[in-house]
C-alpha positions as CSV (number, residue, x, y, z in Angstrom):
1,M,27.2,-16.9,5.0
2,A,29.6,-14.4,6.6
3,V,28.9,-10.7,6.3
4,E,31.8,-8.9,4.8
5,K,33.8,-6.9,7.3
6,E,34.0,-3.9,5.0
7,G,30.3,-3.4,5.3
8,T,29.9,-3.7,9.1
9,G,29.4,0.0,9.6
10,D,26.5,0.3,7.2
11,E,23.5,-1.7,8.0
12,K,21.4,-0.2,5.2
13,Q,24.0,-1.3,2.7
14,M,23.9,-4.8,4.1
15,F,20.1,-4.7,3.9
16,D,20.3,-3.7,0.3
17,K,22.7,-6.6,-0.4
18,G,20.2,-9.0,1.2
19,M,17.4,-7.7,-0.8
20,A,19.5,-8.0,-4.0
21,L,19.8,-11.7,-3.2
22,A,16.1,-12.0,-2.7
23,S,15.4,-10.2,-6.0
24,K,17.4,-13.0,-7.7
25,G,15.2,-15.6,-6.0
26,K,17.9,-16.5,-3.4
27,I,15.5,-16.2,-0.5
28,N,17.3,-18.6,1.8
29,Q,20.6,-16.9,1.2
30,A,19.0,-13.5,1.9
31,I,17.7,-15.0,5.2
32,D,21.2,-16.1,6.1
33,W,22.5,-12.7,5.3
34,F,19.9,-10.9,7.6
35,E,20.5,-13.4,10.4
36,D,24.3,-12.8,10.2
37,L,23.5,-9.1,10.4
38,L,21.6,-9.7,13.6
39,K,24.4,-11.7,15.0
40,M,26.6,-8.7,14.6
41,S,23.9,-6.2,15.8
42,P,21.0,-7.9,17.6
43,Q,19.0,-4.6,17.6
44,S,19.5,-4.0,13.9
45,V,16.1,-2.7,12.6
46,Y,17.3,-3.6,9.0
47,G,18.0,-7.2,10.1
48,W,14.6,-7.8,11.6
49,Y,12.8,-5.9,8.8
50,G,14.6,-8.0,6.2
51,L,13.7,-11.2,7.9
52,G,10.1,-10.0,8.0
53,L,10.1,-9.3,4.3
54,M,11.5,-12.8,3.6
55,A,8.9,-14.5,5.8
56,K,6.2,-12.6,4.0
57,R,7.6,-13.8,0.7
58,K,7.4,-17.3,2.0
59,N,3.8,-16.6,3.1
60,D,4.6,-17.2,6.7
61,L,2.6,-14.3,7.9
62,D,2.7,-15.1,11.6
63,K,6.5,-15.2,11.6
64,A,6.6,-12.0,9.4
65,L,4.5,-10.2,12.0
66,Q,6.8,-11.3,14.8
67,Y,9.8,-10.0,12.8
68,F,8.2,-6.6,12.0
69,D,7.4,-6.3,15.7
70,Q,11.0,-6.9,16.5
71,A,12.0,-4.2,14.0
72,I,9.6,-1.8,15.7
73,D,11.0,-2.7,19.1
74,A,14.4,-1.8,17.7
75,D,13.3,1.5,16.2
76,Q,9.7,2.7,16.6
77,T,10.3,5.5,14.0
78,F,11.1,3.0,11.2
79,P,8.1,3.6,8.8
80,G,8.6,0.5,6.7
81,A,8.0,-1.9,9.6
82,W,4.8,-0.1,10.5
83,Q,3.7,-0.2,6.9
84,E,4.3,-3.9,6.5
85,K,2.6,-4.7,9.9
86,G,-0.4,-2.7,8.7
87,H,-0.7,-4.7,5.6
88,L,-0.6,-8.0,7.6
89,H,-3.3,-6.7,9.9
90,Q,-5.4,-5.8,6.8
91,V,-4.9,-9.2,5.3
92,A,-6.1,-10.7,8.6
93,G,-9.2,-8.6,8.6
94,D,-8.1,-6.3,11.4
95,I,-8.9,-3.0,9.7
96,D,-8.6,-0.9,12.8
97,G,-5.2,-2.4,13.6
98,A,-4.1,-1.7,10.1
99,I,-5.2,1.9,10.3
100,E,-3.3,2.3,13.6
101,C,-0.1,0.9,12.0
102,F,-0.4,3.1,8.9
103,S,-0.9,6.1,11.1
104,R,2.2,5.3,13.1
105,G,4.1,4.9,9.9
106,I,2.9,8.3,8.7
107,E,3.9,9.8,12.1
108,A,7.4,8.4,11.5
109,D,7.6,9.7,7.9
110,P,4.8,11.9,6.6
111,T,6.5,12.2,3.2
112,R,5.8,8.6,2.1
113,A,3.0,8.6,-0.4
114,D,2.5,4.8,0.0
115,G,1.8,5.3,3.7
116,W,-1.0,7.8,3.0
117,F,-2.4,5.6,0.3
118,S,-2.4,2.5,2.5
119,K,-4.2,4.3,5.3
120,G,-6.7,5.6,2.8
121,D,-7.2,2.2,1.3
122,A,-7.9,0.7,4.8
123,L,-10.3,3.5,5.7
124,E,-12.1,2.9,2.4
125,K,-12.5,-0.8,3.3
126,K,-13.8,0.2,6.7
127,G,-16.3,2.4,5.1
128,W,-17.6,-0.5,3.0
129,E,-17.7,-2.8,5.9
130,N,-19.5,-0.4,8.3
131,D,-21.4,1.7,5.7
132,D,-19.8,4.7,7.3
133,H,-19.7,7.9,5.2
134,R,-17.1,9.5,7.4
135,C,-14.6,6.7,6.6
136,F,-14.9,7.6,2.9
137,E,-14.3,11.3,3.6
138,D,-11.2,10.4,5.7
139,A,-10.0,8.1,2.9
140,I,-10.3,10.9,0.4
141,A,-8.2,13.2,2.6
142,C,-5.5,10.5,2.7
143,F,-5.5,10.0,-1.1
144,D,-5.3,13.7,-1.5
145,V,-2.0,13.8,0.5
146,A,-0.7,10.8,-1.4
147,L,-1.4,12.5,-4.7
148,K,0.2,15.7,-3.5
149,L,3.3,13.8,-2.8
150,K,3.1,11.6,-5.9
151,P,0.8,13.1,-8.5
152,D,1.2,10.1,-10.9
153,M,0.1,7.5,-8.3
154,I,-2.6,5.9,-10.4
155,E,-3.9,3.6,-7.7
156,A,-4.6,6.6,-5.5
157,W,-6.5,8.3,-8.3
158,Y,-8.6,5.1,-8.8
159,N,-9.3,4.6,-5.1
160,K,-10.1,8.2,-4.6
161,G,-12.6,8.0,-7.4
162,I,-14.3,5.0,-5.7
163,A,-14.4,6.8,-2.4
164,L,-15.8,10.0,-4.0
165,I,-18.7,7.9,-5.5
166,M,-19.5,6.5,-2.1
167,A,-19.3,10.0,-0.6
168,H,-21.8,11.2,-3.2
169,R,-19.3,13.5,-5.0
170,P,-19.6,12.1,-8.5
171,E,-18.3,15.1,-10.4
172,E,-15.0,14.8,-8.7
173,A,-15.0,11.1,-9.2
174,V,-15.3,11.5,-13.0
175,H,-12.1,13.6,-12.9
176,C,-10.3,10.8,-11.0
177,F,-11.3,8.1,-13.4
178,D,-10.3,10.3,-16.3
179,R,-6.8,10.5,-14.8
180,V,-6.7,6.7,-14.6
181,I,-7.9,6.3,-18.2
182,E,-5.4,8.9,-19.4
183,H,-2.7,6.6,-18.0
184,N,-4.3,3.4,-19.2
185,P,-7.1,3.8,-21.8
186,V,-7.9,0.0,-21.7
187,N,-8.7,-0.1,-18.0
188,G,-12.2,-1.5,-18.1
189,S,-12.8,-1.0,-14.4
190,A,-12.0,2.7,-14.7
191,W,-14.5,3.1,-17.6
192,Y,-17.2,1.2,-15.7
193,N,-16.8,3.3,-12.5
194,K,-16.7,6.5,-14.5
195,G,-20.0,5.3,-15.9
196,L,-21.4,4.9,-12.4
197,A,-20.3,8.4,-11.5
198,L,-21.9,9.8,-14.7
199,V,-25.2,8.1,-13.8
200,E,-25.1,9.9,-10.4
201,I,-24.7,13.2,-12.3
202,G,-27.6,12.4,-14.6
203,K,-25.5,11.9,-17.8
204,E,-27.0,8.6,-18.8
205,A,-26.0,8.7,-22.4
206,E,-22.3,9.3,-21.6
207,A,-22.6,6.6,-18.9
208,D,-23.9,4.1,-21.4
209,E,-20.9,4.7,-23.6
210,C,-18.6,4.1,-20.7
211,F,-20.4,0.9,-19.8
212,S,-20.3,-0.3,-23.4
213,L,-16.6,0.3,-23.6
214,A,-16.0,-1.4,-20.3
215,R,-17.8,-4.5,-21.5
216,R,-15.7,-4.6,-24.7
217,L,-12.5,-4.3,-22.7
218,E,-13.4,-6.9,-20.2
219,A,-14.7,-9.4,-22.7
220,P,-12.5,-12.5,-23.1
């Protein structure tokens, strides 16, 4: 597949065309497109990043990691490559490696809510694995930034609520789960975790109502 000459000066536009092919299920054509882009510009961060995304879609995670590393070599300030590399480290169980990658992505672009959320999510997992209270507090701080940048980021409200329970801050956790429930009243997990927070506060009757609703919503 030849890359159109008229687009040779705009690698981002070529990347978007490749992703458009992928969105239609034309993964192999998208791969050809990104490879042609690299033939024209061997240090194209968009070419390597695009190949990484396609390898990830094919579940070839080792190759995806190699491509994202190539993208980072081409441009160490490209946040998307750090973000994707972080996710791959997290899938592989390397939480510290993931946190480092998410931190580098944030350094490259501190205005991306997804970067702050991903770092918070990894810190939360590290807190669970190591029973480390400080990780939960650090995760909360990351979720706070994510929500400042994107107030309607429901997954950040939910994860922040979990971290607040683990940090023994149940009153604040209730507020977070209320935000999730406001967005989706049939989210059984949010009702259940709100109940856990209410138990911590000592409001057992309200907690029982939450648990009962959660059971009804989760029932087959």
